[in-house]
C-alpha positions as CSV (number, residue, x, y, z in Angstrom):
1,M,-9.7,4.0,-38.4
2,K,-7.0,6.5,-37.4
3,I,-8.7,9.7,-36.2
4,I,-6.5,12.8,-36.3
5,R,-7.3,16.3,-34.9
6,F,-5.6,19.2,-36.6
7,L,-5.7,22.9,-37.5
8,L,-6.5,23.9,-41.1
9,N,-7.1,27.5,-42.2
10,N,-7.3,28.4,-38.5
11,E,-10.2,25.9,-38.0
12,I,-10.0,22.9,-35.7
13,K,-11.0,19.8,-37.7
14,Y,-11.0,16.0,-37.4
15,G,-10.0,13.6,-40.2
16,A,-9.3,10.0,-41.0
17,L,-5.6,9.6,-41.5
18,E,-4.6,7.4,-44.5
19,G,-0.9,7.4,-45.1
20,T,0.1,11.0,-45.6
21,K,-3.4,12.1,-46.5
22,I,-6.3,13.1,-44.3
23,K,-9.9,12.6,-45.3
24,L,-11.9,15.3,-43.6
25,I,-14.7,14.3,-41.2
26,D,-18.1,15.9,-41.3
27,G,-19.9,16.0,-38.0
28,D,-18.9,15.1,-34.4
29,V,-16.6,12.1,-33.8
30,F,-18.2,11.8,-30.4
31,S,-21.7,11.4,-31.9
32,T,-22.6,11.2,-35.6
33,Y,-20.1,11.8,-38.4
34,S,-19.1,10.7,-41.9
35,V,-15.8,10.6,-43.6
36,T,-15.8,12.8,-46.7
37,D,-13.7,12.7,-49.9
38,A,-12.2,16.1,-49.1
39,L,-8.4,15.7,-48.6
40,A,-5.7,17.5,-46.7
41,D,-2.0,16.7,-46.7
42,V,-0.6,15.8,-43.2
43,D,2.5,17.9,-43.9
44,Q,0.4,21.0,-44.5
45,V,-1.7,21.1,-41.3
46,K,-0.8,21.6,-37.6
47,I,-1.4,18.4,-35.7
48,L,-3.3,19.0,-32.4
49,P,-3.8,16.7,-29.4
50,P,-6.3,14.2,-30.6
51,V,-8.8,15.3,-27.8
52,N,-9.4,18.2,-25.5
53,P,-10.4,16.3,-22.3
54,T,-12.1,17.8,-19.3
55,K,-9.8,15.4,-17.3
56,I,-7.3,12.7,-17.6
57,V,-7.9,9.8,-15.2
58,C,-4.6,8.1,-14.6
59,V,-3.9,4.6,-13.2
60,G,-0.8,3.9,-11.2
61,L,1.0,0.7,-10.5
62,N,-0.9,-1.3,-13.2
63,Y,2.1,-3.5,-14.2
64,K,3.6,-5.9,-11.6
65,D,7.1,-5.1,-12.8
66,H,6.6,-1.4,-12.3
67,Q,5.3,-2.1,-8.8
68,I,8.5,-3.9,-8.0
69,E,10.5,-1.1,-9.7
70,M,8.8,1.6,-7.5
71,N,8.7,-0.6,-4.4
72,E,5.1,0.2,-4.0
73,F,2.3,-2.3,-4.2
74,T,-1.4,-2.4,-4.6
75,D,-3.6,-5.5,-5.3
76,D,-7.1,-4.6,-4.3
77,F,-7.8,-1.6,-6.5
78,P,-5.6,0.5,-8.8
79,K,-4.1,3.8,-7.6
80,L,-6.0,6.7,-9.3
81,F,-5.1,10.3,-9.8
82,I,-6.0,13.1,-12.2
83,K,-4.0,15.1,-14.7
84,P,-5.6,18.5,-15.6
85,S,-6.5,19.4,-19.2
86,T,-3.8,22.2,-19.0
87,A,-1.1,19.5,-19.0
88,V,-2.0,18.3,-22.5
89,I,0.3,18.9,-25.4
90,A,0.5,17.4,-28.9
91,N,2.8,15.1,-30.8
92,G,6.0,17.1,-31.6
93,E,5.5,19.8,-28.9
94,S,8.0,20.3,-26.1
95,I,7.7,19.1,-22.5
96,I,8.8,22.0,-20.4
97,K,11.0,21.3,-17.3
98,P,10.0,23.8,-14.7
99,K,12.6,25.8,-12.9
100,D,13.6,24.4,-9.5
101,I,12.6,20.9,-10.6
102,D,15.5,18.5,-10.7
103,R,14.3,15.2,-12.1
104,I,11.7,14.7,-14.9
105,D,10.8,11.1,-15.8
106,F,9.0,9.6,-18.8
107,E,6.2,7.0,-18.5
108,G,4.9,5.6,-21.7
109,E,1.2,4.4,-21.5
110,L,-1.8,3.3,-23.5
111,A,-4.6,5.8,-23.2
112,V,-8.4,5.3,-23.7
113,V,-10.5,8.0,-25.2
114,I,-14.1,8.1,-24.0
115,K,-16.8,8.5,-26.7
116,K,-20.0,9.4,-24.7
117,T,-21.0,10.2,-21.2
118,A,-20.4,7.2,-19.0
119,K,-21.7,6.6,-15.5
120,N,-22.0,3.2,-13.9
121,V,-21.5,1.4,-17.2
122,E,-21.3,-2.3,-17.8
123,D,-21.1,-2.6,-21.6
124,W,-17.9,-0.6,-21.6
125,Q,-16.9,-1.0,-25.3
126,Q,-19.8,1.3,-26.5
127,Y,-18.4,4.1,-24.4
128,V,-14.9,4.0,-25.9
129,L,-14.0,5.9,-29.1
130,G,-10.5,4.5,-29.4
131,Y,-7.0,4.4,-28.1
132,T,-3.9,6.6,-28.3
133,C,-0.4,7.0,-26.7
134,L,0.3,9.1,-23.6
135,N,3.5,10.1,-21.8
136,D,2.7,10.4,-18.1
137,V,5.5,12.9,-17.4
138,T,6.5,13.1,-13.7
139,A,8.5,15.3,-11.4
140,R,9.9,12.3,-9.6
141,E,11.3,13.9,-6.5
142,I,8.1,15.8,-5.9
143,Q,6.1,12.5,-6.2
144,K,8.3,10.9,-3.6
145,K,8.2,13.9,-1.3
146,D,4.5,14.5,-1.4
147,G,3.3,10.9,-1.2
148,Q,0.2,11.7,-3.2
149,W,0.9,12.3,-6.9
150,T,-1.1,15.2,-8.1
151,R,1.5,18.0,-7.9
152,A,4.3,15.9,-9.5
153,K,2.0,14.9,-12.5
154,S,0.2,18.1,-13.2
155,F,2.6,20.7,-14.5
156,D,1.8,22.3,-17.8
157,T,3.0,20.1,-20.7
158,F,3.2,17.0,-18.5
159,A,0.6,15.1,-20.6
160,P,1.8,14.6,-24.2
161,I,-0.9,12.7,-26.1
162,G,-1.4,11.4,-29.6
163,P,-0.7,11.4,-32.4
164,I,-4.0,9.8,-33.4
165,I,-6.9,7.8,-32.0
166,E,-7.1,4.3,-33.3
167,T,-10.7,3.0,-33.2
168,D,-10.3,-0.6,-34.4
169,I,-7.9,-2.5,-32.1
170,N,-7.9,-4.9,-29.2
171,P,-6.5,-2.9,-26.3
172,N,-5.6,-5.9,-24.3
173,N,-2.8,-7.2,-26.5
174,L,-0.6,-4.4,-27.8
175,E,3.1,-4.0,-27.7
176,I,4.2,-0.8,-26.0
177,K,7.7,0.6,-26.1
178,T,9.4,3.8,-25.0
179,Y,12.6,5.1,-26.5
180,V,14.9,8.0,-25.3
181,N,17.2,9.3,-28.0
182,G,16.5,6.1,-30.0
183,Q,17.4,3.7,-27.2
184,I,14.7,1.5,-25.9
185,K,13.8,2.0,-22.2
186,Q,10.5,0.3,-21.8
187,S,9.0,-2.7,-23.5
188,A,5.9,-4.6,-22.5
189,N,2.5,-5.8,-23.7
190,T,-0.9,-4.5,-22.5
191,S,-1.8,-8.2,-21.8
192,Q,0.4,-7.7,-18.7
193,L,-2.0,-5.0,-17.2
194,I,-3.2,-6.0,-13.8
195,W,-6.5,-4.3,-14.4
196,D,-7.5,-4.3,-18.0
197,V,-9.2,-1.6,-20.0
198,G,-12.8,-2.9,-19.5
199,F,-12.3,-3.1,-15.7
200,L,-10.9,0.5,-15.6
201,V,-13.7,2.0,-17.7
202,K,-16.4,0.3,-15.6
203,E,-14.9,0.9,-12.2
204,I,-13.9,4.5,-12.9
205,S,-17.4,5.3,-14.2
206,K,-18.7,4.2,-10.8
207,I,-16.6,6.9,-9.1
208,M,-16.9,9.8,-11.5
209,T,-18.9,10.6,-14.7
210,L,-16.7,10.3,-17.7
211,L,-17.5,12.9,-20.5
212,P,-16.9,12.7,-24.2
213,G,-13.2,13.3,-24.9
214,D,-12.1,12.4,-21.4
215,V,-9.0,10.1,-21.2
216,I,-8.2,7.1,-19.0
217,T,-4.5,6.3,-19.1
218,T,-3.7,2.8,-18.1
219,G,-0.4,2.8,-16.3
220,T,3.3,2.4,-17.3
221,P,5.5,-0.7,-17.4
222,S,8.9,-0.9,-15.8
223,G,11.9,1.0,-17.2
224,T,10.8,4.5,-16.4
225,G,13.7,6.9,-16.1
226,R,15.1,10.4,-16.2
227,L,15.0,12.8,-19.1
228,E,17.7,15.4,-19.7
229,I,17.3,18.7,-21.5
230,N,16.9,18.2,-25.3
231,D,16.2,14.5,-25.0
232,R,13.8,13.0,-27.5
233,V,11.2,10.6,-26.0
234,D,9.1,8.3,-28.2
235,V,6.1,6.3,-27.0
236,E,5.3,3.7,-29.6
237,I,2.2,1.4,-29.4
238,E,1.5,-1.3,-31.8
239,N,-1.2,-0.4,-34.5
240,I,-1.5,3.2,-33.1
241,G,1.8,4.9,-33.9
242,T,4.5,6.9,-32.1
243,L,4.2,10.0,-29.9
244,T,7.3,12.1,-30.0
245,N,8.3,15.0,-27.7
246,Y,11.4,16.7,-26.5
247,L,12.4,18.0,-23.1
248,K,13.1,21.7,-22.9
249,Q,14.1,24.0,-20.0
250,E,11.6,26.6,-18.9
251,E,12.6,30.0,-20.2
252,G,14.1,32.3,-17.6
253,S,15.3,29.5,-15.4
């Protein structure tokens, strides 16, 4: 099922996306819910980020080719960092390039949406609602300057996510591609992940409690690169869909 979150008549709702129609969901997608026969047209609603996470737990250097690309290596445990909820934007919204920042890079990634509170879990599948696309937008020169990655990854609008949550796929064999202005820049398969989704959910839940709606984003393959003002960036993942955003300059800069 493709779960979509949207604004209808000034109310935030969830629905099941079927083509261009949305079947409204009654109840809580993180608990108990049912899909109703009430319909909305996708063109007549405002699409929202599919979740409102308390945190986005990000995994760095999770593809070997990206480790080579960045000339940074880790084999014992993935590099983890956090993006704040204030970085989240929806499909179609603009990534804002802050003033005084030179280089903004795209990083297309598979993201995992947590269904229920998870701490020290083993049977990880029951804690996952589904999967979506995420662009781990990065101020690259700040990342290199700081050494640690939080500042470079945490500006407002630096976590585009969506457009939907797909509940019924195998996360360990999905084609993932990123395009800039229609030209392919990244192409990989999640089977190439060094640490797969199950490992990440289990190990991260040993470090911190994951709450309903939290997101784990699994890392980017090689091919990351610079965005210029007005560039369109598309993150496309097999059986999920395409997350589209544009880079805009911060006003007054």
